[in-house]
Structure formats: structure tokens, C-alpha cells
C-alpha positions in Angstrom: -29.3 76.9 49.3 -30.4 74.2 46.8 -28.9 76.2 44.0 -25.5 76.4 45.5 -22.8 73.8 45.1 -23.6 70.1 44.8 -22.0 69.4 48.2 -24.1 72.0 49.9 -27.2 70.5 48.3 -26.4 67.1 49.7 -25.8 68.4 53.2 -29.1 70.3 53.0 -31.1 67.4 51.8 -29.6 65.0 54.4 -30.2 67.3 57.3 -33.6 68.8 56.2 -35.7 66.8 58.7 -33.4 67.4 61.6 -33.4 71.1 61.0 -37.1 71.1 60.6 -37.5 69.4 64.0 -35.1 71.9 65.7 -37.0 74.9 64.2 -40.4 73.5 65.2 -39.2 72.8 68.7 -37.7 76.3 69.1 -40.8 78.0 67.8 -43.1 76.0 70.1 -41.0 77.1 73.1 -41.3 80.7 72.1 -45.1 80.5 71.4 -45.6 78.7 74.7 -44.0 81.6 76.6 -45.7 84.6 74.9 -49.0 85.2 73.4 -49.0 86.4 69.9 -47.9 90.4 66.9 -51.5 102.4 59.6 -48.6 103.8 58.0 -45.7 103.4 60.4 -43.8 106.0 62.3 -40.9 105.6 60.0 -40.7 104.0 56.6 -38.8 100.7 56.2 -36.3 100.5 53.5 -36.5 97.8 50.8 -33.3 96.3 52.2 -34.7 96.2 55.7 -37.9 94.6 54.4 -35.9 92.0 52.6 -33.9 91.2 55.7 -37.1 91.0 57.8 -38.5 88.4 55.4 -35.2 86.4 55.2 -34.9 86.5 59.0 -31.4 88.1 59.1 -32.2 91.1 61.1 -35.6 90.5 62.6 -37.6 87.3 62.6 -40.7 87.3 60.3 -43.8 88.0 62.5 -45.4 84.8 63.7 -48.7 85.8 62.1 -47.1 86.4 58.7 -45.3 83.0 59.0 -48.6 81.3 59.9 -50.3 83.0 56.9 -47.6 81.7 54.5 -47.8 78.2 56.0 -51.5 78.3 55.5 -51.2 79.4 51.9 -48.7 76.5 51.3 -51.1 74.0 52.8 -53.9 75.3 50.5 -51.7 74.6 47.5 -50.9 71.1 48.7 -54.6 70.3 48.6 -55.6 72.5 45.7 -58.1 74.5 47.7 -56.8 78.0 47.1 -59.0 78.7 44.1 -62.1 77.7 46.1 -61.2 80.1 48.9 -60.3 82.9 46.4 -63.8 82.5 44.8 -65.5 82.7 48.2 -63.6 85.9 49.1 -64.4 87.5 45.7 -68.1 86.7 45.9 -68.2 88.0 49.5 -66.6 91.2 48.4 -69.5 91.5 45.9 -72.1 90.9 48.7 -73.1 87.5 47.4 -75.1 85.1 49.6 -73.9 81.6 50.3 -76.4 78.7 50.6 -74.4 75.4 50.1 -71.3 75.9 52.1 -71.6 72.5 53.9 -70.8 70.7 50.6 -67.5 72.6 50.5 -66.9 72.0 54.2 -67.4 68.3 53.8 -65.3 68.0 50.5 -62.5 65.5 50.6 -59.8 68.2 50.0 -61.1 70.5 52.7 -61.2 67.7 55.3 -57.6 66.6 54.5 -56.5 70.2 54.6 -58.1 70.6 58.0 -56.2 67.6 59.3 -53.0 69.1 57.9 -53.6 72.5 59.6 -54.5 71.2 63.1 -51.8 68.6 63.3 -49.2 71.3 63.1 -50.8 73.1 66.1 -49.1 72.3 69.4 -52.5 72.0 71.1 -53.5 69.0 68.9 -51.9 66.6 71.4 -54.0 68.0 74.2 -56.8 65.5 74.9 -60.5 66.5 75.3 -63.1 64.8 77.5 -62.8 61.6 75.4 -59.0 61.3 76.2 -58.1 61.3 72.5 -55.7 63.5 70.6 -54.4 64.0 67.0 -52.3 60.8 67.2 -55.5 58.8 67.3 -56.6 60.3 64.0 -53.1 60.1 62.5 -53.2 56.3 62.5 -56.4 56.1 60.5 -56.6 55.9 56.7 -57.5 59.1 54.8 -60.9 57.7 53.6 -61.7 56.7 57.2 -61.1 60.2 58.4 -63.2 61.7 55.6 -66.1 59.4 56.3 -65.9 59.9 60.0 -66.1 63.7 59.7 -69.0 63.4 57.2 -70.8 61.0 59.6 -70.3 63.3 62.6 -71.9 66.2 60.7 -74.5 64.4 58.6 -74.7 60.7 59.4 -76.5 60.7 62.7 -80.3 60.9 62.8 -80.0 63.3 65.7 -77.8 65.8 63.7 -74.4 67.1 64.9 -73.9 66.6 68.6 -70.4 67.8 69.8 -69.0 66.0 72.8 -68.6 67.8 76.1 -65.9 70.5 76.1 -63.2 70.1 78.8 -62.9 73.3 80.9 -59.4 74.1 82.1 -58.7 77.1 84.3 -55.4 78.9 83.6 -54.1 81.2 86.4 -53.4 84.8 85.3 -50.6 87.0 86.7 -53.1 89.2 88.6 -54.5 86.1 90.5 -57.6 85.7 88.4 -58.4 82.7 86.2 -58.7 82.5 82.4 -61.2 79.7 81.6 -60.3 77.6 78.5 -62.7 75.2 76.8 -60.9 72.3 75.1 -63.1 70.5 72.6 -62.5 66.8 71.7 -60.2 66.2 68.8 -62.9 65.2 66.3 -64.9 68.4 67.2 -61.7 70.4 66.7 -61.3 68.8 63.2 -64.9 69.7 62.4 -64.3 73.3 63.6 -61.2 73.6 61.4 -63.2 72.4 58.4 -65.8 75.1 59.0 -63.2 77.9 59.7 -61.3 77.3 56.5 -64.5 77.9 54.5 -66.0 80.8 56.6 -62.7 82.7 57.0 -62.4 84.0 53.4 -66.1 85.1 53.4 -65.6 87.0 56.7 -62.2 88.5 55.8 -63.9 90.2 52.9 -66.3 92.0 55.3 -64.0 92.6 58.3 -62.7 96.0 59.2 -59.2 97.2 58.5 -58.9 98.4 62.1 -59.1 94.9 63.6 -55.8 93.1 64.0 -56.3 90.0 66.3 -56.6 86.4 65.1 -56.6 87.3 61.4 -54.3 86.2 58.6 -51.2 88.3 58.3 -52.2 90.6 61.1 -50.3 91.0 64.4 -49.7 92.8 67.6 -47.0 94.7 65.8 -49.4 96.1 63.3 -51.8 97.2 66.1 -49.0 99.0 68.0 -47.8 100.6 64.8 -51.3 102.0 64.2 -51.5 103.2 67.8 -48.2 105.0 67.5 -49.5 106.8 64.3 -52.7 107.8 66.1 -50.7 109.4 68.9 -47.7 110.8 67.2 -48.9 111.8 63.7 -52.6 112.4 64.1 -52.3 114.0 67.6 -55.2 112.0 69.0 -54.0 112.2 72.6 -57.2 111.4 74.5 -57.6 107.6 74.6 -60.5 105.5 76.0 -59.3 102.2 77.4 -62.3 99.8 77.1 -62.6 96.5 79.0 -65.6 94.3 78.1 -66.7 92.3 81.1 -66.2 88.6 80.5 -66.5 89.0 76.7 -66.0 85.3 75.7 -68.4 84.1 78.4 -71.2 86.6 77.5 -71.5 86.5 73.7 -75.2 86.3 72.8 -75.8 83.2 70.7 -78.9 84.4 68.8 -77.2 87.7 68.0 -74.1 86.0 66.7 -76.2 83.7 64.4 -77.9 86.9 63.0 -74.5 88.5 62.5 -73.3 85.5 60.5 -76.5 85.6 58.4 -75.8 89.3 57.8 -72.4 88.5 56.4 -74.1 86.5 53.7 -73.8 83.0 55.2 -77.3 81.7 54.6 -76.6 78.0 54.8 -79.1 76.9 57.5 -77.4 73.5 58.0 -74.1 75.3 58.8 -75.9 77.8 61.1 -77.4 74.9 62.9 -74.0 73.3 63.3 -72.5 76.5 64.7 -75.3 76.8 67.2 -74.6 73.3 68.4 -71.0 74.1 68.8 -71.9 77.2 70.9 -74.3 75.1 73.0 -71.9 72.2 73.6 -72.0 71.1 77.2 -69.0 72.1 79.4 -67.4 69.6 81.7 -66.2 71.5 84.8 -63.1 70.6 86.8 -65.3 69.0 89.5 -66.8 66.7 86.8 -70.2 68.3 86.6 -71.8 69.2 83.2 -73.0 72.7 82.4 -74.9 73.6 79.2 -74.1 77.3 78.3 -76.8 79.6 77.1 -74.3 82.2 76.0 -70.6 82.7 75.4 -68.1 81.1 73.1 -65.3 79.2 75.0 -61.7 80.3 74.6 -59.7 77.4 73.3 -62.0 76.3 70.4 -60.6 76.7 66.9 -63.7 78.5 65.7 -63.9 80.9 68.8 -61.5 83.6 67.6 -63.3 83.9 64.2 -66.7 84.1 66.0 -65.4 86.7 68.4 -64.3 88.9 65.4 -67.7 88.4 63.8 -69.3 89.7 67.0 -67.1 92.8 67.3 -66.9 93.5 63.6 -70.2 95.3 63.9 -68.6 97.6 66.6 -65.7 98.4 64.3 -68.0 99.5 61.4 -70.2 101.5 63.7 -67.3 103.5 65.2 -65.8 104.0 61.7 -69.1 105.3 60.4 -69.0 108.1 63.0 -65.9 109.7 61.4 -63.4 107.6 59.4 -66.0 106.5 56.8 -68.6 109.1 57.4 -70.7 109.9 54.4 -69.9 113.6 54.8 -66.5 113.0 53.4 -68.0 111.7 50.1 -69.1 115.3 49.3 -65.4 116.4 49.1 -62.9 115.7 46.3 -60.7 112.7 47.0 -57.5 111.5 45.5 -55.6 108.2 45.5 -52.5 107.8 47.5 -49.4 106.0 46.2 -50.5 102.8 47.9 -53.8 102.8 46.1 -56.0 103.8 49.0 -58.3 106.9 49.0 -57.0 110.0 50.6 -59.8 111.5 52.6 -57.7 114.2 54.3 -59.5 117.1 52.6 -62.8 115.7 53.8 -61.6 115.2 57.4 -60.3 118.8 57.5 -63.7 120.1 56.2 -65.5 118.0 58.9 -63.3 119.4 61.6 -64.0 123.0 60.5 -67.7 122.9 59.5 -69.4 120.2 61.5 -70.0 119.1 65.1 -69.0 115.5 64.5 -66.8 113.9 67.1 -63.5 112.6 65.7 -62.9 109.1 67.0 -60.8 106.2 65.7 -60.7 102.6 66.8 -57.8 100.1 67.0 -58.9 96.6 68.1 -57.1 93.3 68.8 -59.7 90.6 69.6 -61.8 91.9 72.5 -59.1 94.5 73.5 -59.8 97.9 71.9 -58.9 101.5 72.2 -60.7 104.6 71.0 -58.6 107.7 70.1 -60.1 111.2 70.3 -59.0 114.9 69.9 -60.2 116.2 73.2 -61.6 115.3 76.6 -65.2 116.3 75.7 -65.2 114.0 72.6 -63.7 111.2 74.7 -66.3 111.5 77.4 -69.2 111.6 74.9 -67.8 108.7 72.9 -67.3 106.6 76.0 -71.0 106.9 76.9 -72.2 106.3 73.4 -70.1 103.2 72.8 -71.0 101.8 76.2 -74.7 102.2 75.4 -74.3 100.8 71.9 -72.5 97.6 73.2 -75.3 97.1 75.8 -78.2 97.6 73.4 -76.7 96.0 70.2 -74.5 93.2 71.5 -75.8 92.8 75.1 -72.2 93.2 76.5 -71.3 95.2 79.6 -68.3 97.4 80.2 -66.1 97.0 83.3 -66.4 100.4 85.0 -63.3 99.7 87.1 -61.1 98.9 84.2 -62.5 101.3 81.6 -60.9 104.8 81.7 -60.1 107.9 79.7 -56.4 108.8 79.5 -54.6 111.9 78.4 -51.4 110.3 77.1 -49.5 113.6 77.5 -49.8 113.1 81.2 -50.4 109.4 81.9 -49.6 106.2 80.1 -52.2 104.1 78.3 -52.0 100.3 78.5 -52.4 98.2 75.3 -51.3 94.6 74.5 -48.6 94.5 77.2 -47.2 98.0 76.4 -47.4 101.2 78.4 -47.6 104.1 76.0 -47.5 107.9 76.3 -46.2 110.9 74.4 -43.9 113.8 75.3 -42.8 117.0 73.5 -39.7 117.1 71.5 -37.0 119.5 72.7 -37.3 122.9 71.0 -40.4 121.7 69.1 -44.2 121.6 69.6 -44.5 118.1 68.2 -45.1 115.1 70.3 -43.3 111.8 70.1 -44.2 108.3 71.4 -42.5 107.1 74.6 -43.4 103.5 75.3 -42.4 100.9 77.9 -43.2 97.3 78.7 -46.2 97.4 81.1 -45.5 96.8 84.7 -47.8 93.9 84.8 -46.1 92.2 81.8 -42.6 93.0 83.2 -43.5 91.3 86.5 -44.9 88.3 84.8 -42.1 87.8 82.3 -39.5 88.5 85.0 -41.0 85.9 87.3 -41.1 83.2 84.6 -37.5 83.9 83.6 -36.3 83.8 87.2 -38.0 80.5 87.7 -36.3 79.1 84.6 -32.9 80.4 85.9 -33.5 78.4 89.1 -34.3 75.3 87.1 -31.1 75.2 85.0 -29.0 76.2 88.0 -30.4 73.1 89.8 -29.0 70.8 87.2 -25.4 71.8 87.6 -23.1 69.6 85.5 -25.8 67.3 84.1 -26.9 66.8 80.5 -30.2 68.4 81.4 -28.5 71.7 82.3 -27.7 72.5 78.7 -31.3 71.8 77.6 -32.7 74.0 80.3 -30.3 76.8 79.3 -31.6 76.5 75.7 -35.2 76.8 76.9 -34.2 80.0 78.9 -32.5 81.5 75.8 -35.6 80.8 73.7 -37.7 82.6 76.3 -35.3 85.5 76.2 -35.5 85.8 72.4 -39.3 85.4 72.5 -39.6 88.4 75.0 -37.2 90.5 73.0 -39.0 89.8 69.7 -42.3 90.8 71.1 -41.4 93.8 73.2 -38.6 95.3 71.0 -41.2 97.7 69.5 -41.3 99.5 72.9 -39.0 102.6 72.7 -37.5 101.9 76.2 -37.3 98.1 75.8 -33.6 97.9 76.8 -34.0 99.9 80.0 -37.1 97.9 81.0 -35.5 94.5 80.4 -32.3 95.6 82.3 -34.3 95.2 85.5 -34.9 91.6 84.7 -31.3 91.2 83.7 -30.0 92.4 87.0 -32.3 90.1 89.0 -31.5 87.0 87.0 -27.7 87.6 87.1 -27.9 87.9 90.9 -29.7 84.5 91.1 -27.2 82.9 88.7 -24.1 84.3 90.5 -25.4 83.1 93.9 -26.3 79.6 92.7 -23.4 79.0 90.3 -20.7 80.4 92.6 -19.7 77.1 94.2 -16.7 76.0 96.3 -15.1 74.8 93.1 -15.3 78.2 91.6 -17.8 80.4 89.8 -19.4 78.4 86.9 -20.6 81.7 85.3 -17.7 82.4 82.9 -16.8 84.7 80.0 -15.6 82.0 77.6 -17.7 79.3 75.9 -18.6 77.6 72.7 -18.3 79.6 69.4 -21.4 81.6 68.8 -23.6 80.8 65.8 -24.1 83.5 63.2 -27.5 84.6 64.5 -26.2 84.7 68.1 -23.1 86.6 67.0 -25.3 89.2 65.2 -27.6 89.7 68.2 -25.3 89.3 71.2 -21.7 89.1 70.0 -20.9 92.7 71.0 -22.5 92.5 74.5 -20.1 92.7 77.4 -22.7 91.0 79.6 -22.7 87.7 77.6 -21.8 84.8 80.0 -21.4 81.1 79.6 -22.0 78.1 81.8 -18.8 76.3 82.6 -18.9 72.7 81.5 -21.7 72.9 79.0 -20.1 76.0 77.5 -23.6 77.2 76.5 -24.1 81.0 76.3 -26.7 82.8 78.4 -28.3 85.5 76.3 -28.4 88.9 78.0 -32.1 89.9 77.9 -31.5 93.6 78.1 -29.3 93.6 75.0 -31.9 94.5 72.4 -32.4 97.5 70.2 -35.7 99.3 69.7 -37.4 98.5 66.3 -40.0 100.7 64.7 -43.2 98.6 64.5 -43.9 97.7 60.9 -47.3 98.9 59.6 -49.8 96.6 58.0 -49.4 96.4 54.3 -53.0 96.6 53.2 -52.2 95.2 49.8 -51.4 91.8 51.3 -54.4 89.5 51.0 -54.2 85.7 51.2 -57.3 85.4 49.0 -56.2 87.3 45.9 -53.3 86.5 43.5 -51.9 90.0 43.7 -52.1 90.0 47.5 -50.3 86.7 47.9 -47.4 87.6 45.6 -46.2 90.1 48.2 -45.4 87.4 50.8 -45.6 84.1 49.0 -44.2 82.4 45.9 -46.2 79.6 44.3 -44.8 76.0 44.5 -42.0 75.4 42.0 -42.5 71.6 41.9 -44.5 69.6 39.3 -48.1 70.4 40.2 -49.4 67.5 38.2 -47.4 65.0 40.2 -48.3 66.6 43.4 -52.0 66.3 42.7 -51.5 62.7 41.5 -49.9 62.0 44.9 -52.8 63.7 46.6 -55.3 61.5 44.8 -53.3 58.3 44.8 -54.9 55.6 47.1 -52.4 53.1 48.5 -53.6 50.2 50.5 -53.5 50.5 54.3 -51.8 53.9 54.7 -52.4 56.3 57.6 -53.5 59.9 57.0 -50.3 61.0 58.6 -48.3 59.0 56.0 -50.5 60.4 53.2 -50.1 64.0 54.4 -46.3 63.8 55.0 -45.7 62.2 51.6 -47.0 65.5 50.0 -44.9 67.6 52.3 -41.8 65.6 51.5 -42.4 66.0 47.8 -42.3 69.8 48.3 -39.4 69.8 50.7 -37.3 67.6 48.4 -38.2 69.9 45.5 -39.7 66.9 43.7 -36.4 65.0 43.6 -35.1 61.7 44.9 -33.5 62.0 48.3 -30.4 59.9 47.2 -29.8 60.7 43.6 -31.3 64.2 43.3 -33.0 63.0 40.1 -36.4 64.8 39.4 -39.4 62.5 39.6 -41.4 62.4 36.3 -44.4 60.4 37.5 -45.8 58.9 40.7 -44.8 55.4 39.8 -41.2 56.3 40.4 -41.9 57.7 43.9 -41.5 55.4 46.9 -41.8 56.6 50.5 -39.1 55.0 52.7 -39.3 54.6 56.4 -35.9 55.3 58.0 -36.7 53.2 60.9 -38.8 50.2 59.8 -42.4 50.1 61.0 -42.0 46.5 62.3 -39.2 47.8 64.6 -41.3 50.7 66.0 -40.9 53.2 63.2 -43.7 55.7 62.7 -45.3 57.6 59.8 -44.0 60.9 61.3 -42.3 63.4 58.9 -38.9 62.9 60.4 -39.0 59.1 59.8 -39.9 59.4 56.1 -38.0 60.2 52.9 -39.0 60.0 49.2 -36.7 57.9 47.0 -36.7 56.4 43.5 -38.3 53.0 43.4 -34.9 51.4 42.4 -33.2 53.2 45.2 -35.8 51.8 47.6 -35.0 48.3 46.5 -31.3 49.0 47.0 -31.9 50.3 50.5 -33.6 47.0 51.6 -31.4 44.6 49.5 -29.4 42.0 51.4 -27.7 40.0 48.7 -24.4 41.4 47.3 -25.3 40.6 43.6 -28.6 42.5 43.9 -26.8 45.5 45.6 -24.2 45.5 42.8 -26.9 45.4 40.1 -28.7 48.5 41.5 -25.5 50.5 42.1 -24.6 49.9 38.4 -28.1 50.6 37.2 -28.3 53.9 39.1 -24.7 54.9 38.5 -24.3 55.9 42.1 -21.3 58.0 43.1 -19.4 57.7 46.3 -21.3 60.6 48.0 -24.6 59.0 47.1 -23.4 55.6 48.4 -22.6 57.3 51.7 -26.2 58.6 51.9 -27.5 55.1 51.1 -25.3 53.7 53.9 -26.7 56.1 56.4 -30.2 54.9 55.7 -29.2 51.2 55.6 -27.5 51.7 59.0 -30.8 52.9 60.5 -32.4 49.6 59.1 -29.6 47.7 60.8 -28.4 46.3 57.5 -24.7 46.0 56.4 -23.3 49.1 54.7 -21.9 49.0 51.2 -18.1 49.3 50.9 -16.9 50.2 47.4 -13.2 50.1 46.9 -11.8 50.4 43.3 -13.5 47.5 41.4 -14.6 45.5 44.4 -17.9 45.7 46.4 -18.4 44.4 49.9 -20.8 44.5 52.8 -19.8 45.5 56.3 -21.4 45.9 59.7 -18.6 48.3 60.7 -20.6 51.5 61.0 -17.8 53.7 62.2 
């Protein structure tokens, strides 16, 4: 966009913050409604892959988007090389003894702040009633010193504050317990996670998809489809670990971390203190846990993967990576991986080994087998192994063996089975949205319909319709990899339209109409041809038809993508194109009484503005030229938030605040401002409640006429 016409560039720059806020708001609404997404069933064309990345056909998976954002943040604070080195050493089975020095480095702490402030949960208070806004007001050096003091300054060692327990009702009537640490403890956990993750990623299994960089539900479902359709593994064991997060053995977990090569005893001590942090219950009582890792902590998903990584590798050793295959000739596939097909065929023909494969997403995993006997034996063996090795129990009521040719298996909100093709012996996948998920999503959408119908004719009605539409798109994006997604969602569509028709059909007429505002490009592409598209009379907002969605083959995991190698990053991410020297100078520049929020946003703005002045478009050549302007002055209530800041040339900054006509004329002549640039200056001066500049032929005047 920035390389198009000058006019387009100006519009983009002037509206960048507003669009960013819209996008962030929309994404948060979607994330709030749904929980997060190996060779695929069908290959994706280069064009389709390009469209996926550009967002024209299908949105980029949330996990990929998060991975790219994380890589960008690493570049902001020049930490990528450190993480790459940790990953490389871990791949070579190195041992790590001084990780706390990296964890408490200035760059890592500032990066941690950057990463947690973009998380919607950062505004949720802990037991101390504080959130990210309390940290945002502090100076960078104060934040750095506070984190170092928390971990090393106290004579008692690290003592996390009590974790606030919050109970979230589940659709089946049970409760999901969440543990919300205090904001400073969350910042500490983020510092630790950033350093531990590359070490752990080098050791994690390829069959694990949950809470990992660039891995998603879509990848797990793609792998599941392949197991069922191409490998003909039709006997599936659905495992359910009883209260996994509440029953993790602390001592075993510490030993597993040690086995990964993390030998820093100071870090292991800190992790144990995190695990043993007291829990403040809803009734106000304090409970000190002797096992478990609470859901809600930043470090908890990584620790959960460490616990079950041992299970992944044990299951893989039984067949997928059995040493028996090493005795047979192997060849490389086009994607660079080893083809063990000949070895597997030989094992099937000449050994009694049981063929079993695992697909795991967090604590939810499925085992795929060739026949019922193998499935029954594998179930007993895995249940025994979990009990003896990890001290975890299986829920007998929820764990079952399924023949997917006759019954559906349940996995990650999908109900999946296979059926024979007509006039063929081959089986194909037939998947639905699970009944449980369909009821849950249908209920939430129906409630939102009732909400916006209750605000008939008011300004809030349009906002609530937008929320409903974001929920619809979120559901469609998640479940569109079910082969029968349209038929399943049609049930929700019929119910919701009955509610709308009954509530919007008033004495003045039906407010559910066929005409409304012009559709945006993305809306036109997704819903423009639907005959069920309706609008709300008055607001003219469209109501997206939830059933109008086409099945999309789930995209398989690209195993070449890795956030900790140069080659792996190139596939999904381009390095920054701005002047890296200036960016690092900005990062190291200390300016008086500035908040960490201001400090962090200044770097973001430099990247967002492509290293150029907001007004003139001139490229900055050194940090002395760069001034950070508050659109709304701080003394009038302006904040250091991203949307209230803009980077301008130092002379432009003086012009923005100038009140005397002769000074204004001097800087306009000095900067050689054109009329379009003066209009941009006037927009910012108007926000400061200063007179705008009126330039007519050879004269220059000031005016408070903002129209």
C-alpha cells in the first residue's frame, strides 16, 4: 500500500492508528468467543497459499499470526539471535546453567512487557488489584529493576503473590478453574517463557499441536484426517486425563525440565515457587497446592507440554520412530523428511509390533490403531504408563475405543468418522461440528441476537450487531474445516432467524429487510451471493448468515517453518525493512521521565511509519530528528497509548505547537510543506485545540474554524 500513489500513502499513514484499533478490537471479540487452530488431504496451490497469507480468501490462522507478531517483537528488542542460539544448542543436546542472566537481561524484560501488554488478559487484575496499566505508567528502568528485585533482591528469594482462582462455567454444567497470577508475577513468567520456549521447542514432538508457535487446531485436524483417510487407521482411542492441570506432579515436572537440559538451579527453584504459589479461593481462603499447574498462568501451557512431551516420545518409540525401521533403506522425501514407508511395511509383515500413532493438542490426545486388538492393548499400556510415569489417572467414563467406520470420534469440537466412497473400497472423512459445540455456540449466538434486538433504533444496536457478526465469522473460521459445516450451522441459522423475525416484526413493520448499506469487499466476497443476507432497518447493518460458509481442507503443518532458524522464519516472515541502527538507538535511548508504555510504543511507531515522518514522509537519518508527538496533550488527559502518539521530525513538532504566526510561517517555509501536508498538520493542531493554518496564495492566516 505504501508503494502506491502518494495520495494513497497519505491516507494510509493518517488512518494507521484507527485501523489498528479496529483490527485489534475485532480480533479480541473473535478470540473471546472461541478457543484457539501431516500432509493434508489435498495439496494447497501456491495461489491459495498466497491468498491465505494475504487474508483474501481465508484469514491467516491465529497461531501463525501470533508467531509472526512474536518474531516482530523479538526484532524490536534484538533478542532473536539469543533465542536462535538457545534453540541450536538444545538441538545439539547442550546443557544450560546460566539462564537466569538471560531472563533478567534488560532486553528480555522489555520484550516480556511488550508481549503481555498485547494480551487481552493483561487488564485482568490479580489478588493485588493491579493490572498492566499500573506497569505502563512506570519508567523502563523502574520496571527492569522491579523484575530483578522480585527474582533476586529479596533475602527470602522469589515469593509469588497468591493466585486468584476464578471458576468458569462449562457448557456441560461443570466448572473450569482458572488461576490468575498478579501482574508482576505474569511479567516474571513471560520473561521465563521467552527463554525456555526455544530450548523446549527443540525437544518437543512433531505430533504435539497445542500452545506452540505456528501450530494450531487446524494442523491437528489435518493430521487426524490423514490418519483416518490415507493411513486407514480406523480404530481410535479417545483418552481423557482426569483433572490434568490440577494433578501435575511437581517433582516429576522439575525432573523433566532437568532432562531437557535446563540445569540452572536458580531457575528451577523459581519454577517450583511458581507451582507452589498459594491459591486464593472465591470464598477468600488460601490454599497451598502440592500438585498441579493452574490454568491461566503464562507459563502453564509450556509446562503442560513439557509434562506430556514424554508421553509423545514414548508412543512414537513404539512404532513411528521404532529402531526397527533403522535397519531398512530410507530415502528423503521432497520436503526433506525421511521416508520410512519401506520400514513400516516390513514391520507390519515381519513383526508383532502394534501400529499406533498419536495426535495431541495440550492434554487432549487421540491414539490411532489398525485394528481393535491393537487398540485394546494400547489403551491398557498407555493407561498404565501414565499412572506409573506421570502419576496421572484416566477417566474411565470418558475414555473409549471407537471404530470410526461405525461411530464418530470427538476431537477439538469436531465429530469425525469415515464412510466408503461409492463404487470404491476407499474411505473418506465425514466430519461435523460436535453436538456439544453446536449447542454451546448456538446458545451464545441466540443470546447475542436477543441483545441487539433489545436495542431497537438506538446507537448501541449497530454495535451489538457488529459483535454478533464477529462471533459468526469466528465460528465459521474455526469450524469451516468440518466437511458438513454448512448443514450443521444451518440449524443455528434457522433458530436465530426465528428469534429475529419475532422480535423485529413490530407494529411499524418488519425491521429485518433485504436492503442496507453497501457491503465491504471482504463482506461481498464471503456473503454477497447469499440469498439469506438481511439488514437491520435504520442502522442498515448486515446480519451475516452463519450457514453461508464453504468447507475448506485443513492445511497441514509445514514442518520447515521454525521461529528459531533463519530458513524457518523466511517462510512466514520478512525481516524489518527500516534502519536497524536507528531502531536500536531508539531502544537504548534514555529520555527523562518517560513511561515504559511510551518507550515501547515509540519503537512500534518507528516500524509502522516505515522510519519516516508522519507529516512529511521524510526518512529519519538519526534519532535526534525523531520527536514523539502526543495527539491529545498529556496535561489535557492524553495518554502514552499507541493511538495517541505519532513520530514527527523535530521541526514539524515545533510547528505543531507553535502559536505565533511568524514562527508558523518560518517552519512552513523551512520544511517546504505542501497543501496536503498542511492539512495533516491542521488535523493534529485541531486535536491540540490550536488554530489551524490557512494558506491562500501568498498569505498565511490562523483560524479556529475547524469545519
